[in-house]
Structures are given as C-alpha cells and as structure tokens.
C-alpha positions in Angstrom: 31.8 1.3 -39.5 32.9 4.9 -39.0 31.9 7.2 -36.2 30.4 10.6 -37.0 31.8 13.5 -35.0 29.3 15.4 -32.9 26.7 12.6 -32.9 25.1 12.1 -29.4 25.5 8.7 -27.9 24.2 7.4 -24.6 26.7 7.8 -21.8 28.7 10.6 -23.4 29.7 13.8 -21.6 28.0 17.0 -22.7 30.3 19.0 -25.0 30.3 22.1 -22.7 31.4 20.0 -19.7 29.3 22.2 -17.5 26.4 21.0 -15.3 23.0 21.5 -16.7 20.9 24.3 -15.3 17.7 23.5 -13.5 14.7 24.4 -15.5 12.6 25.2 -12.5 13.3 25.9 -8.8 13.0 23.0 -6.4 9.6 22.8 -4.6 9.4 23.4 -0.9 8.8 20.3 1.2 5.7 20.5 3.5 6.4 20.4 7.2 6.1 16.9 8.8 2.8 16.1 10.4 2.5 16.6 14.2 2.0 13.7 16.5 -1.6 14.5 17.1 -2.4 14.5 13.4 -0.6 11.2 13.0 -2.8 9.6 15.7 -6.0 10.9 14.1 -5.2 9.1 10.8 -4.2 5.7 12.4 -6.9 3.2 11.3 -8.5 1.1 14.0 -7.7 -2.6 13.5 -10.3 -5.0 14.8 -9.2 -8.0 16.9 -11.1 -10.9 15.5 -12.1 -13.8 17.7 -13.2 -17.3 16.8 -17.0 -17.3 16.2 -17.2 -13.6 15.3 -19.7 -12.9 12.5 -17.9 -11.2 9.5 -18.8 -9.9 6.1 -16.7 -10.4 2.9 -17.8 -9.3 -0.5 -21.5 -9.3 0.5 -21.3 -12.8 2.1 -21.7 -13.4 5.8 -19.6 -15.9 7.6 -17.9 -17.0 10.8 -14.3 -16.1 11.7 -12.4 -19.3 12.4 -8.7 -18.4 12.9 -5.9 -16.0 12.0 -2.9 -17.0 10.0 0.7 -15.7 10.4 0.7 -13.8 7.1 -2.2 -11.4 7.8 -4.9 -13.7 6.4 -7.9 -15.2 8.1 -9.8 -18.4 7.7 -13.6 -17.8 7.4 -16.4 -20.3 7.2 -19.0 -19.2 4.6 -21.7 -21.8 4.2 -20.0 -25.2 4.2 -16.7 -23.9 2.7 -13.6 -22.5 4.5 -12.0 -19.5 2.7 -8.5 -18.1 3.4 -8.9 -14.3 3.0 -6.9 -11.2 3.7 -8.0 -9.7 7.0 -8.1 -6.2 5.5 -11.1 -7.4 3.3 -13.2 -8.5 6.3 -15.9 -6.3 8.0 -17.8 -6.9 11.2 -21.4 -8.2 10.5 -22.6 -7.4 14.0 -24.5 -4.1 14.4 -22.7 -1.3 16.4 
C-alpha cells in the first residue's frame, strides 16, 4: 500500500503549522447570580413524616418511611411502593 502525498489523515499536523484562527469572537460570560437570587430559586423540600398523606401519579397513599438513597416507601391500597421522593406531592390541603 502506498501513501499519497497531501492526503489528510486523522492526527496529522496542519501543513501551515500555524494555529487556526477563531471563526467568531468568544461570547461574554454572564455575571454570577447574587446571593439573594440564588435563595429565591432554592426549592422547598418537604420533610415527610410517617402517616402523611401523599399523592403519586394521581394515586393517594400514606408515607411509611424514607430510605437512604432519596427514595420513600409509600402504602397505596394494600401494596407498598418504593418511589423517588421527588415524585411525591402532599395530599393535604394547604
């Protein structure tokens, strides 16, 4: 097999040996958010207690216990489900 001169191959240095020019100028980074703005966006996490009424996918159930990996055990009807806590909503009116 013979190699052809001038043929581009992966990993080869550009023939001009000069760095490529940027096609567009770099974008400016937005300033970091202030501490007050960061507090406003912090979601409120509910502290579930045994016996709390919860909703999950339209089903109502009773919170049983919290697991170590951010899941919860919920009793819906006669079955116990292990669900992500982020999917649970409070069933009690505010």
